[in-house]
C-alpha positions as CSV (number, residue, x, y, z in Angstrom):
1,M,37.9,15.2,4.7
2,E,37.5,12.6,1.9
3,S,35.0,13.1,-1.1
4,F,31.7,11.0,-1.3
5,S,32.5,7.5,-2.5
6,L,30.1,5.1,-4.5
7,I,29.5,2.8,-1.4
8,L,28.8,5.8,1.0
9,A,26.4,7.1,-1.6
10,I,24.4,3.9,-1.6
11,V,24.2,3.9,2.1
12,V,22.8,7.3,2.1
13,V,20.2,6.2,-0.4
14,T,19.5,3.0,1.3
15,A,19.2,5.1,4.6
16,L,16.7,7.4,3.1
17,A,14.9,4.5,1.7
18,F,14.6,3.0,5.4
19,D,13.4,6.3,6.5
20,F,10.5,6.1,3.9
21,T,9.5,3.0,5.0
22,N,9.4,4.2,8.6
23,G,7.1,6.9,7.6
24,F,4.5,4.5,6.3
25,H,5.0,1.8,8.6
26,D,4.5,4.1,11.6
27,T,1.6,6.3,10.3
28,A,-0.8,4.3,12.4
29,N,1.2,5.4,15.6
30,A,-0.4,9.3,14.9
31,M,-3.6,8.6,12.9
32,A,-5.0,5.1,13.4
33,T,-7.4,6.1,16.4
34,T,-8.1,9.6,14.6
35,I,-9.3,7.8,11.5
36,S,-11.1,4.9,13.1
37,T,-13.1,7.0,15.4
38,G,-14.3,9.0,12.3
39,A,-12.5,12.4,13.7
40,M,-10.6,13.0,10.5
41,R,-11.0,11.6,7.0
42,P,-7.9,9.2,6.1
43,K,-6.3,11.2,3.5
44,A,-6.6,14.4,5.3
45,A,-5.2,12.7,8.5
46,V,-1.9,11.2,6.9
47,A,-1.6,14.6,5.1
48,M,-1.4,16.4,8.3
49,S,0.8,13.9,10.0
50,A,3.4,14.1,7.1
51,V,3.7,17.9,7.4
52,L,4.1,17.4,11.3
53,N,6.5,14.9,11.0
54,L,8.7,17.1,8.9
55,V,8.5,20.0,11.4
56,G,9.2,17.5,14.0
57,A,12.4,16.4,12.3
58,F,13.9,19.9,12.8
59,L,13.3,20.1,16.7
60,S,16.2,18.0,18.1
61,V,19.2,16.0,17.5
62,E,19.4,14.1,21.0
63,V,18.3,10.7,19.6
64,A,20.3,11.3,16.4
65,N,23.3,11.5,18.7
66,T,22.4,8.6,20.6
67,I,22.5,6.4,17.3
68,S,25.7,7.9,16.0
69,K,27.6,8.4,19.0
70,G,26.6,6.0,21.7
71,L,25.3,2.6,20.6
72,V,28.4,1.3,18.8
73,D,32.0,2.0,18.3
74,E,32.6,4.3,15.6
75,T,36.1,3.1,15.1
76,G,35.4,-0.2,13.5
77,I,32.4,0.7,11.6
78,R,32.7,0.8,7.6
79,P,30.1,2.1,5.6
80,E,29.1,-1.6,4.2
81,V,28.4,-2.2,7.7
82,I,25.8,0.5,7.9
83,F,24.5,-0.6,4.5
84,A,23.9,-4.3,6.0
85,A,22.1,-2.8,8.9
86,L,19.7,-1.1,6.6
87,V,18.9,-3.9,4.8
88,G,17.8,-5.9,7.8
89,A,16.0,-3.3,9.1
90,I,14.0,-2.4,5.8
91,L,13.1,-6.2,5.0
92,W,11.7,-6.5,8.7
93,N,9.5,-3.2,8.2
94,L,8.2,-4.6,4.8
95,L,7.4,-7.9,6.4
96,T,5.6,-6.7,9.3
97,W,3.8,-4.0,7.3
98,L,2.8,-7.0,5.0
99,V,1.0,-9.0,7.8
100,G,-0.5,-5.7,9.5
101,L,1.8,-5.6,12.5
102,P,2.6,-2.6,14.1
103,S,6.2,-3.4,14.9
104,S,9.1,-1.1,15.9
105,S,11.1,0.6,13.0
106,S,13.6,2.0,15.7
107,H,14.2,-1.6,16.9
108,A,14.3,-3.0,13.7
109,L,17.3,-0.4,12.6
110,M,19.0,-0.6,15.9
111,G,19.0,-4.5,15.7
112,G,20.3,-4.3,12.2
113,L,23.3,-2.2,13.4
114,I,24.0,-4.4,16.1
115,G,24.0,-7.4,14.2
116,A,26.1,-6.1,11.4
117,T,28.5,-4.5,13.9
118,V,28.7,-8.1,15.7
119,A,29.5,-9.7,12.3
120,T,32.4,-7.4,11.6
121,A,34.0,-6.1,14.8
122,G,32.8,-8.7,17.4
123,I,30.4,-8.2,20.5
124,G,32.8,-5.8,22.3
125,A,32.0,-3.0,19.7
126,V,28.5,-2.7,20.9
127,H,28.2,-0.6,24.0
128,G,26.0,-2.7,26.1
129,G,25.4,0.1,28.7
130,V,23.7,2.2,26.1
131,L,22.0,-0.8,24.7
132,V,20.3,-1.7,28.0
133,T,19.6,2.1,29.6
134,K,18.5,3.9,26.4
135,V,16.7,1.1,24.3
136,L,15.8,-2.1,26.2
137,I,14.7,-0.3,29.2
138,P,12.3,2.1,27.6
139,A,11.1,-0.7,25.3
140,L,9.7,-2.5,28.2
141,A,8.9,0.6,30.1
142,A,7.1,2.9,27.5
143,P,4.0,0.5,26.5
144,L,3.3,-0.1,30.3
145,V,3.7,3.7,31.2
146,A,1.6,4.6,28.1
147,G,-1.1,2.0,28.9
148,I,-1.6,2.8,32.3
149,A,-1.9,6.8,31.7
150,A,-4.2,6.1,29.0
151,M,-6.3,3.9,30.9
152,L,-6.6,6.3,33.7
153,A,-7.0,9.5,31.4
154,A,-10.0,7.5,29.7
155,R,-11.6,6.8,32.7
156,L,-11.2,10.5,34.0
157,T,-12.4,11.6,30.8
158,Y,-15.7,9.4,30.9
159,R,-16.2,10.7,34.7
160,L,-15.9,14.3,34.1
161,G,-17.9,14.1,30.8
162,R,-21.1,12.0,32.4
163,K,-23.1,15.1,32.4
164,A,-22.2,16.8,29.5
165,D,-24.3,16.9,26.3
166,G,-23.6,13.7,24.3
167,K,-23.3,15.3,21.0
168,A,-21.6,18.6,22.0
169,A,-19.1,16.7,24.1
170,E,-18.3,14.0,21.0
171,K,-17.6,17.1,18.9
172,G,-15.1,18.4,21.7
173,Y,-13.3,15.1,22.1
174,R,-12.9,14.9,18.3
175,A,-11.5,18.2,18.0
176,G,-9.0,17.3,21.0
177,Q,-8.5,13.9,19.4
178,I,-7.3,15.7,16.1
179,A,-4.8,18.1,18.3
180,S,-3.4,15.2,20.1
181,A,-2.9,13.5,16.9
182,G,-0.9,16.2,15.7
183,L,1.0,16.1,18.7
184,V,1.5,12.6,18.3
185,S,3.0,13.2,14.6
186,L,5.4,16.2,16.0
187,A,6.7,13.6,18.5
188,H,7.1,11.1,15.9
189,G,9.2,13.4,13.9
190,T,11.4,14.6,16.6
191,N,12.1,10.7,17.5
192,D,11.9,8.5,14.3
193,A,13.4,10.9,11.7
194,Q,16.4,11.6,13.9
195,K,17.2,7.7,13.8
196,T,17.7,7.9,10.1
197,M,19.8,11.3,10.6
198,G,21.9,9.3,13.0
199,I,22.5,6.2,10.9
200,I,23.6,8.6,8.0
201,T,25.9,10.8,10.3
202,L,27.8,7.4,11.5
203,A,28.0,6.3,7.8
204,L,29.5,9.8,6.9
205,I,31.8,9.6,10.1
206,A,32.8,5.9,8.9
207,G,33.4,6.8,5.3
208,G,35.5,9.8,6.5
209,A,33.0,12.5,5.1
210,L,32.7,13.9,8.5
211,A,34.7,14.4,11.4
212,P,34.2,12.1,14.6
213,D,31.5,13.4,17.1
214,S,29.9,15.5,14.4
215,D,26.5,16.5,14.6
216,P,24.0,15.6,11.7
217,P,24.5,18.2,9.0
218,L,21.6,20.3,7.9
219,W,21.2,18.5,4.6
220,V,21.1,15.2,6.6
221,I,18.3,16.8,8.9
222,L,16.3,17.9,5.8
223,S,16.6,14.8,3.5
224,A,15.4,12.6,6.8
225,G,12.7,14.9,7.3
226,V,11.6,14.9,3.6
227,A,11.5,11.0,3.5
228,I,9.8,10.2,6.6
229,A,7.1,12.9,5.5
230,L,6.6,11.1,2.1
231,G,6.3,7.8,3.6
232,T,3.6,9.2,6.0
233,Y,1.5,10.5,3.3
234,L,1.5,7.5,1.4
235,G,0.0,6.1,4.5
236,G,0.5,2.5,6.1
237,W,-3.1,1.4,5.7
238,R,-2.7,-2.2,6.7
239,I,-1.2,-1.1,10.1
240,I,-3.6,1.6,10.6
241,R,-6.5,-0.9,10.4
242,T,-4.6,-3.1,12.9
243,M,-4.2,-0.4,15.3
244,G,-7.5,1.4,14.9
245,K,-9.6,-1.7,14.7
246,G,-7.7,-4.9,15.3
247,L,-6.7,-4.1,18.6
248,T,-9.9,-2.5,20.2
249,D,-13.0,-0.3,19.2
250,L,-12.5,3.2,20.3
251,Q,-14.7,5.9,20.9
252,P,-13.6,9.7,20.7
253,Q,-13.0,9.9,24.2
254,Q,-10.7,7.0,24.6
255,G,-8.8,8.3,21.2
256,F,-8.1,11.3,22.5
257,A,-6.9,9.7,26.1
258,A,-4.7,7.4,24.0
259,Q,-2.9,10.1,21.9
260,T,-2.2,12.4,24.4
261,S,-0.7,9.7,26.7
262,A,1.4,8.4,24.0
263,A,2.6,11.8,22.8
264,T,3.5,12.9,26.4
265,V,5.8,9.8,26.7
266,I,7.2,10.2,23.3
267,L,8.4,13.8,23.8
268,A,9.5,13.1,27.2
269,S,12.0,10.6,25.8
270,S,13.1,12.3,22.7
271,H,14.2,15.4,25.1
272,L,16.0,12.7,27.2
273,G,17.7,11.1,24.1
274,F,16.0,7.7,24.7
275,S,15.8,5.9,21.5
276,L,12.0,4.9,22.1
277,S,9.5,3.1,19.8
278,T,6.7,5.0,18.8
279,T,4.8,1.9,18.1
280,H,5.3,0.3,21.5
281,S,4.2,3.8,23.3
282,V,1.2,4.2,21.0
283,S,0.0,0.7,21.0
284,G,0.5,0.5,24.8
285,S,-1.7,3.5,25.0
286,V,-4.8,2.3,22.6
287,M,-4.7,-0.9,24.5
288,G,-4.9,1.0,27.9
289,A,-7.6,3.3,26.6
290,G,-9.6,0.3,25.3
291,L,-9.7,-1.0,29.1
292,G,-10.4,2.4,30.3
293,R,-14.1,2.3,29.3
294,K,-16.6,0.2,31.1
295,G,-17.2,-2.8,28.8
296,G,-14.3,-2.1,26.4
297,V,-12.5,-5.3,25.0
298,V,-9.0,-5.5,24.0
299,R,-8.7,-8.2,21.2
300,W,-5.9,-10.1,23.1
301,S,-5.3,-12.5,20.0
302,T,-4.3,-9.6,18.0
303,A,-2.2,-8.1,20.9
304,T,-0.3,-11.5,21.2
305,R,0.7,-11.6,17.5
306,M,1.9,-7.9,18.0
307,F,4.0,-9.0,21.0
308,V,5.3,-11.8,19.6
309,A,6.4,-9.4,16.5
310,W,8.0,-6.9,19.3
311,G,10.1,-9.7,20.6
312,L,11.6,-11.0,17.2
313,T,12.4,-7.6,15.7
314,L,15.9,-7.0,17.4
315,P,17.1,-10.6,16.8
316,A,15.6,-11.1,13.3
317,A,16.9,-7.8,11.8
318,A,20.2,-8.6,13.6
319,L,20.2,-11.7,11.8
320,V,19.7,-10.7,8.5
321,A,22.0,-7.6,8.9
322,A,24.7,-10.2,9.8
323,L,24.4,-12.4,6.9
324,A,24.1,-9.2,4.6
325,E,27.5,-8.1,6.2
326,W,29.0,-11.5,5.9
327,V,28.2,-11.6,1.9
328,C,29.1,-8.0,1.7
329,G,32.7,-9.0,3.3
330,F,33.5,-10.5,-0.3
331,G,34.1,-7.3,-1.8
332,D,32.1,-5.1,-4.3
333,W,30.2,-8.0,-6.1
334,G,28.9,-9.1,-2.5
335,T,27.8,-5.8,-1.9
336,V,25.9,-5.8,-5.2
337,L,24.5,-9.0,-4.7
338,V,23.0,-8.0,-1.3
339,A,21.6,-4.7,-2.9
340,V,19.9,-6.8,-5.7
341,F,18.5,-9.4,-2.9
342,L,17.1,-6.1,-1.2
343,V,15.4,-4.6,-4.3
344,A,13.9,-8.2,-5.5
345,S,12.7,-9.0,-1.8
346,S,10.9,-5.5,-1.5
347,A,9.3,-5.9,-5.2
348,A,8.2,-9.5,-4.1
349,I,6.5,-8.2,-0.9
350,W,4.8,-5.0,-2.7
351,K,3.6,-7.6,-5.4
352,I,1.9,-10.1,-2.6
353,S,0.6,-7.1,-0.9
354,R,-1.6,-6.5,-4.1
355,R,-3.6,-9.6,-3.7
356,E,-5.4,-7.9,-0.9
357,V,-5.4,-4.0,-1.3
358,V,-5.9,-2.0,2.0
359,D,-6.2,1.6,1.5
360,H,-8.0,4.7,2.6
361,T,-11.4,3.4,1.0
362,N,-11.6,0.3,3.1
363,V,-9.2,1.2,6.3
364,N,-11.7,1.2,8.5
365,A,-13.1,-2.4,7.8
366,P,-12.5,-4.6,10.9
367,E,-9.5,-6.9,10.6
368,T,-10.9,-9.4,13.1
369,P,-14.5,-10.3,14.0
370,A,-16.3,-7.4,15.8
371,E,-17.1,-9.7,18.7
372,E,-14.4,-11.3,20.5
373,P,-14.9,-12.7,24.0
374,A,-13.2,-10.9,26.8
375,G,-9.8,-12.1,27.8
376,V,-8.8,-12.7,31.4
377,V,-7.2,-9.4,31.9
378,T,-10.6,-7.4,30.5
379,Q,-12.7,-9.5,32.7
380,A,-10.6,-8.9,35.8
381,I,-10.5,-5.1,35.0
382,A,-14.2,-5.1,34.5
383,A,-15.1,-6.9,37.6
384,V,-13.4,-4.4,39.8
385,T,-14.5,-1.4,38.0
386,P,-17.7,0.4,39.8
387,P,-20.5,1.4,37.4
388,P,-20.8,4.9,36.3
389,T,-22.9,7.4,38.4
390,G,-26.5,7.1,37.7
391,A,-26.3,3.7,36.2
392,L,-26.6,1.9,39.6
393,E,-29.5,4.4,40.6
394,E,-31.4,3.6,37.3
395,E,-31.1,-0.2,37.8
396,L,-32.4,0.0,41.4
397,T,-35.2,2.0,40.1
398,A,-36.1,-0.3,37.4
399,T,-35.9,-3.2,39.7
400,V,-38.3,-1.4,42.3
401,S,-40.8,-0.1,39.9
402,A,-41.0,-3.4,37.8
403,P,-44.6,-4.9,38.4
404,T,-44.5,-8.1,40.2
405,A,-45.8,-11.2,38.8
406,P,-48.6,-13.0,40.5
407,A,-47.8,-16.1,42.7
408,P,-48.6,-19.3,40.9
409,T,-51.8,-20.8,42.4
410,A,-52.3,-24.6,43.1
411,P,-54.9,-26.4,41.4
412,A,-58.0,-27.0,43.2
413,P,-58.4,-30.3,44.9
414,A,-60.9,-32.9,43.0
415,D,-64.4,-33.3,44.2
416,P,-65.4,-37.0,44.2
417,A,-68.9,-35.9,43.9
418,N,-68.4,-34.2,40.6
419,P,-65.5,-35.9,38.8
420,P,-64.1,-33.8,35.8
421,A,-65.8,-34.3,32.4
422,K,-63.8,-36.9,30.0
423,T,-62.8,-35.4,26.9
424,T,-63.5,-37.6,24.0
425,V,-60.7,-37.6,21.2
């Protein structure tokens, strides 16, 4: 086993930087609905999420093993390839954070790894079966499953609570929403923190610091958990605003349904070793919960921009990583050039973000106008949704008890013997 080289140390630091961006980029996954409904104060919410992300990092290593052992062929990978992959992932995370779009940090990382691997070892070094079964299929299935589950859960929640006292029920749902948000944070730690563990482990194997097929060492697990927790505590307020207010307006019942559904999907995927996007799962559940309330509106203009970002994540990160790997191929000066470009680009994005500051003080300000016409999907679902029990009876009662307006009477026929008096102006 060889000692750490300089490039390996750079890769590890860059991987932890990616983990940090993953934390503040994905804080919205756990806490956006909790903050938007007022169940928790913004700073307290992100603090709780940070602690639970750290705890979740120690619960499993299945996803880390998917990244380090399954996605690409370890034999042809050099530490420079991992570095190039991280460059593509970090830049995509920062760009989507700047515009407030909840894209997938997981897919950015895997796209960067695929692009850099193809650039150095060819397409054959990518394990296509693993990519399809454990990345692409879950990416399509997760938002649909979570969305449908959240929509049904929201409708069931409203139906079960229709006779409950309004204030007491709302207080109970807020407590349930806090608990479910904590579950999502824990699930996020078990899934997303492991991706950085996997990428560091792959770099250590490529650099000769670990034997092939090794599990992540304890120091890797701890450092990845701390990095994602720190990023989570800072709060990705731009994406929290989009997720909490930009997609739909949620009531506590809907927030509880959305987060419970998303947490179930994420924890199940972590147990199976699927490198699932928590962003896809939570976004799907938020939209599903939005449609679960009669009269609820999903802002499809925002959702469409989000879908486009999802589709671009893998290829965009792969392209940037491939270019970074090509430059790194020129030697040490190429690697230094890529590192300088990464730092300069990150600083420029941060400076641009200061033009319109979004933080815990204005995170609940709506990103889009409060009223948006219902889309085709929303109208179709509303058309087939029966009114809640009691609403139809009240409407019929109001119709029957409403006073009947007198019918208009026709004017009396004019009497020729007594013509109407003329009015002089």
